[in-house]
N, C-alpha and C positions, 0 to 999 in steps of 0.2 A: 236775559232780562226779563223779571219778574217783575210783579206790585203794582206799579201807577204805571202813573203813561210813560208808554216807552216809543224809540223814534227807531222805525227799518227804514233801512236804506236801500234804494231800489237796486238791481244789477247794475243801472249804469251809474258812472262815477259822480259823484255831487249832486245825485237828483233823493229826497229823505219824505218820505211819508208819514204822518202820524198814524200809529195802530187803534189806538181809543180815541173816544171821542167820536167817530165813525164818519169827520169829514176828512175835505181832503185840502183844507189848507195849510200853508207852511209853518210850522210852531216849534218852538223848543219849549224847554219843560218853564223859562222864566216870560216866556210868553212873547221873544221878540223876532223878528224875521230869520228867513233860512241862512242867515252869510255868519250867524254863529261861530266861532272857532270851534269850540268844542265838536259840531256837527261834520262840519270839515276834516276834519282830524278823527272822526270817525267814519264816514267815508274812506277816509284814504285808509286805516287799518280797516276795515272789511275789503275793496280792492285789492289791499296786497296781502290779505291772511284767506280771507274767502273766497276771495272772486277769482275760482280756476278758469273758465274760458278761456283767458289769453294764453295758457297755459295747455288747453288741451287744445285749442284751434291753434298753436302749433305743433303740434305732436300730428294732427290733423294734416294736414301741410305737410310734416316731414315720409308721414305715411305713405300718402298719395305721391310726392315725388319719387318713396325710395318703389315702393310698386309699380307705377305707373313708367313715368319717367327713364328713372336710372335703368332700373331691369329691362325696361324695353317689351313690356309683356311678357315675358320668362314664361312666368307661372301659367298664363294661360297658352303658350307652345305645349308644357310639360302635360298638365292638366287634356291637353288634346292626343298628344299622343300617349296618355293613360286610356283615354276613354276609345282610343280607335286599336290598342291594344288587348283590353277588354270585350269589346268586340269584337277582333277577330279569336279570342279564346273562347268567349262563349259561343259564337257560330260554328270556328271550326273546330279546336283545340276541345270543348266539354264534349262536342258529340263523338267525337273519335275516341276519346278516352272511356265515353259511355260501352260504346261498341266493341274496344279490348275487355273493357271491364266484364260486358253480360258475355263474351266470348269465353275468358278465364274462367267466369266463373262456372260457367254452364259444364264447362273442360274438370273443373275441380269438384262438381257438385256428382258429376259422371263418376270422377277417382272416387269416391269418398263413398256412394251405393257400393262403386266394384269392391274396394275395401270393407266396409261395416258386410256386404254376403260374404266374402271371405273370412272375417270374427265369427260370422254365425256360422259356419260349416265347420270351423275348428273349434268352436263353444261346443256342437254338436257331437261331434267328434270325441272330443276331450271327454267330454258325457257319458258318452257311450264306451270308452275305454275304462271311466271311473266304474261305469254302472258291471262291464264284465271283472275289473280288477273286485270288487265289491263278492263280487258270485264264487268267482275261484276263492275270493277269501271265506264264503262264506262252504264251498265245498273243502276245501280242507278244513275246515276247524268240525265239518261231522264226520268229515275222514278219522280225524287223531282222536275226536270222542268215542266215532266204535272203535279205532285202535286202542284206546285205553280202558274202554268196557270190555275187550277183551282180554286187553294186558292183568285188570282186574279179575276175567274168569279164573286167566292162566293161574295167576297169582293165587289164589283160591285154592285151586285145585293143586297146586304145589306145596300149599298150605296144607289141603286136609294129607297130602301123600306123604311131606315130613313127618306132622302130627304123628301118623301111621306111624312109621319107620321109627321115628323115636320112641314110639309106646311099645313095639317089639322088641327097640334097642335096653330102651329100662327093664322090660321085663325079662331081658336074656342076662342083664348084667345084675339084676337079682337073683335069678336062678345061678349065677356062676359064683355072686359071693354066698351066695348060700351053701352050694357046694365045697367052697373055701371055707369058709366055718367049719361045714359040717367035719372036712378035712384037716382042720385046725383039730379042732375040739378032738378027735382020735389020736392025733399027736400028740398032742398033751396030757393024756391021759394015760 
């Protein structure tokens, strides 16, 4: 309802109040008294479509009847039992659990520390063994290098001996071929 004069209806059935004009006089747009049939129809439409109080009151009555009368405060008893259970848990169960947890954690911590110490010892042993292996490898490498140098020296001396024998054998063959050539020239002449 926008614009000109409009009539609003109070939440109670049949009471109308004008919005514009600022007075409390009962009037419609034609200026007649409140008994106009349009106002009555609007009031009735309002009460049927927009006034939800009777429905809400019925729902409230049903809710109260359902939860207080029919259920006989069953939820209150359930909540009391839950409250007692919670208090019992907080007074007895939680402290027991905390104590068991502390005991278990201290034992687990002690075991973890012992395990950690064992792992550290094993790592130290492994490091020492690796160091020994490295030292053995280095010693073996030094020994192989010394053996290789000795082998090279032996090969060098053997090569010198073989070169000398080869040179002597070549001279003997030259002499032998020279003698054979002289004999061959004697026989051919």
